[in-house]
Structures are given as C-alpha cells and as structure tokens.
VOGU-3710 file (C-alpha; in Angstrom, 3 decimals, decimal comma):
1> maeegyvvid> -16,478/9,280/28,652  -17,280/5,600/29,087  -16,510/5,983/32,808  -19,286/8,583/32,967  -21,842/6,219/31,449  -21,622/7,357/27,849  -21,379/4,873/25,021  -18,303/5,460/22,901  -18,716/4,419/19,277  -15,562/4,028/17,231
11> dcndsliaeg> -16,392/4,989/13,662  -13,399/2,977/12,456  -14,943/-0,389/13,319  -18,692/0,062/13,572  -20,743/-1,526/10,797  -23,756/0,726/11,429  -21,617/3,834/10,972  -20,218/2,359/7,744  -23,751/1,587/6,553  -24,708/5,174/7,293
21> hgtlalefia> -21,885/6,333/5,060  -23,461/4,228/2,341  -26,316/6,720/2,131  -23,975/9,290/0,596  -23,442/6,834/-2,241  -27,186/6,749/-2,858  -27,199/10,540/-3,193  -24,131/10,431/-5,427  -25,675/7,964/-7,882  -29,007/9,802/-7,834
31> dcpeltdvfi> -27,248/13,072/-8,718  -24,892/11,558/-11,300  -25,917/8,089/-12,532  -23,135/8,105/-15,139  -20,362/8,021/-12,495  -17,606/5,554/-13,363  -15,068/6,343/-10,633  -15,360/7,613/-7,059  -12,489/8,792/-4,850  -12,870/8,639/-1,056
41> avggggmlag> -10,367/9,717/1,611  -9,567/6,860/3,997  -9,121/7,370/7,719  -10,375/4,240/9,426  -12,061/2,927/6,303  -15,695/3,233/7,407  -16,707/5,743/4,760  -14,902/3,737/2,080  -16,554/0,500/3,253  -20,072/1,902/3,419
51> aatalkaikp> -19,980/3,980/0,262  -18,223/1,285/-1,774  -20,688/-1,391/-0,679  -23,668/0,751/-1,674  -22,123/1,964/-4,933  -21,153/-1,546/-6,046  -24,631/-2,862/-5,172  -26,212/-0,229/-7,411  -23,576/-0,079/-10,123  -21,238/-3,121/-10,049
61> diriwgveta> -18,843/-1,744/-12,683  -18,092/1,487/-10,820  -14,484/1,865/-9,690  -13,805/2,932/-6,094  -10,488/4,530/-5,155  -9,345/5,133/-1,594  -6,959/8,006/-0,859  -4,385/8,253/1,935  -1,227/10,197/2,612  2,181/8,550/2,780
71> gassmhqalr> 2,381/9,115/6,532  -1,061/7,600/7,182  -1,234/4,753/4,682  -2,624/2,057/6,966  -5,216/0,802/4,448  -2,697/0,831/1,597  -0,238/-1,183/3,681  -2,948/-3,545/4,944  -4,085/-4,280/1,388  -0,505/-5,023/0,352
81> agkpvnidvt> 0,030/-7,314/3,368  -3,403/-8,940/3,146  -4,038/-8,166/6,822  -4,154/-5,157/9,160  -0,718/-3,658/9,734  0,077/-1,379/12,667  1,837/1,717/11,333  3,479/4,773/12,828  1,367/7,717/11,709  3,572/10,618/10,612
91> siistlgvpl> 1,121/12,532/8,426  0,049/16,014/9,471  -3,500/15,103/8,456  -5,054/14,044/11,740  -8,310/12,768/10,232  -6,425/10,208/8,140  -4,153/9,109/10,983  -5,473/5,685/11,960  -2,584/3,378/12,883  -4,458/0,082/12,475
101> idemmlahaq> -7,300/-0,672/10,062  -10,115/-2,857/11,360  -10,415/-6,282/9,684  -14,019/-5,642/8,617  -13,082/-2,366/6,920  -10,115/-4,069/5,261  -12,384/-6,836/3,950  -14,624/-4,236/2,302  -11,629/-2,516/0,716  -10,334/-5,864/-0,548
111> ayaedivvvs> -13,714/-6,625/-2,079  -14,571/-3,246/-3,568  -11,636/-0,850/-3,939  -9,588/-0,693/-7,118  -6,638/0,587/-5,118  -5,554/3,078/-2,501  -3,839/6,114/-4,009  -1,137/7,509/-1,727  -0,190/11,198/-1,904  2,186/13,368/0,101
121> dkeaidgmla> 1,158/15,807/2,818  2,320/18,671/0,588  0,120/17,427/-2,255  -2,830/17,283/0,154  -2,159/20,857/1,303  -1,910/22,008/-2,305  -5,176/20,187/-3,063  -6,868/21,877/-0,111  -5,672/25,253/-1,375  -6,869/24,425/-4,906
131> fgeqaklwve> -10,348/23,749/-3,509  -10,294/27,188/-1,921  -8,845/29,063/-4,863  -10,680/27,341/-7,711  -13,873/25,881/-6,262  -14,219/28,475/-3,500  -14,668/25,680/-0,951  -12,912/25,606/2,403  -12,131/21,928/3,015  -9,928/20,026/5,393
141> lasgalipav> -6,711/18,319/4,367  -8,279/14,870/3,951  -10,447/16,256/1,159  -7,450/18,146/-0,208  -5,727/14,777/-0,700  -8,402/13,832/-3,245  -7,279/16,369/-5,859  -3,726/15,032/-6,367  -5,058/11,466/-6,229  -7,474/12,182/-9,077
151> iatapklpsd> -4,759/13,999/-11,040  -2,439/10,991/-10,655  -5,101/8,417/-11,531  -7,166/10,116/-14,249  -4,640/9,522/-17,081  -4,957/5,763/-16,445  -8,757/5,825/-16,739  -10,827/5,570/-19,920  -11,262/8,900/-21,700  -14,995/8,855/-20,986
161> avigivvcgg> -14,578/8,353/-17,223  -16,924/10,365/-15,021  -15,167/11,021/-11,721  -16,768/11,874/-8,399  -15,006/12,803/-5,183  -16,434/12,630/-1,674  -15,624/15,986/-0,096  -16,056/15,527/3,625  -15,041/16,943/6,956  -15,050/20,406/8,391
171> nishrdmakw> -12,060/19,951/10,649  -10,289/23,185/9,704  -10,222/26,697/11,066  -8,928/29,966/9,647  -5,844/29,541/11,839  -5,315/26,014/10,462  -5,616/27,257/6,883  -2,967/29,926/7,480  -0,718/27,359/9,166  -0,972/24,934/6,232
181> vaysqel> -0,278/27,683/3,692  2,898/28,627/5,591  3,867/24,969/6,017  3,384/24,262/2,315  5,669/27,133/1,386  8,415/25,661/3,598  8,300/22,270/1,856
//
C-alpha cells in the first residue's frame, strides 16, 4: 500500500493510536468509577499502553492486567527479559500474534501493568464460547482469553475487587466460530 501512496500506520508502535485507546479507559471509569482491576488482551501492546496510561492517571491505585496466550506471549517474555524479545508465534489467535513488542509499548507495560496473564489457546476458545453461551456475545478469541485470565487471577485479588474486561475486536465469522468449536473438542 505504501508503494501506492498510502500511509501505513502500525498500531503496534504508534503513540497516537495508543492514546486513542486511552479514551476507552475514560468511558470505563465514567461507567464504573469503583473499578479496581482491568484486564486487556495484548497484541502489540497499544491498547494496553493507552488504556493503562489513562486509567492510572485517573485512578493511580487501579491494577492493570495484560492477557496473552502461551503461543503469543511476546509482552510477557519482554517483561521478564526487561527488553523486547523476538518470539515464534504459535498461537491460533492471529490478533495476539505479534512477534516483537515495541520498546515504547513495553515501557508502558513496565510502568503500569501488574503482570501479563498467559492462558492456553484452548482456554481462550473456551472463554470465547462462554461469552456466547452465557453473555450472548459473539467475540473473537483475543477477548475469549480474558475469561480464563480473570478466573485465574480473581482468587488472588481482594474480596471487594471490581473487575472490568476490555472486550474488543470483531475478527470472527460464523465459519470461524464453528472451526474453533471443533478445534476445542479435539484438544
């Protein structure tokens, strides 16, 4: 596209895109000022960076949790190494599959995230199905990963924790949903 004169903006390393994601945090806090914990799926880290920056500016004690799958844990591994780490992406969740986290996004995660919760692809599929069956919402796998992350983390939180999850993305079709149901049953 760049060859045709279009400007290509990479949402994984653009500060303006990350700042735009911060506006969802403003809506979140306006709707639920008592939030204590927020879970955000991490692809390139832009949504985590923007939302965490805004949330912490408004409510410094809020806890921010990133969520990745084991086969796409570039932010998790970068936080452990203290620098971006190039990984081989093996996760089936394409929207989380960023092999190398940008240094700016990593810096925001280092400053604001409690941790990155890592779940399996199967757990993400099961979470996606739970959204459909229980909440009657059709979400993509990245959002499905949030459910098992919350389930794993909630017992470690104070009993009065108020948890919010950022449900994002519409990257799923009826065919995809059927494929993931069949795939989950094979695992």
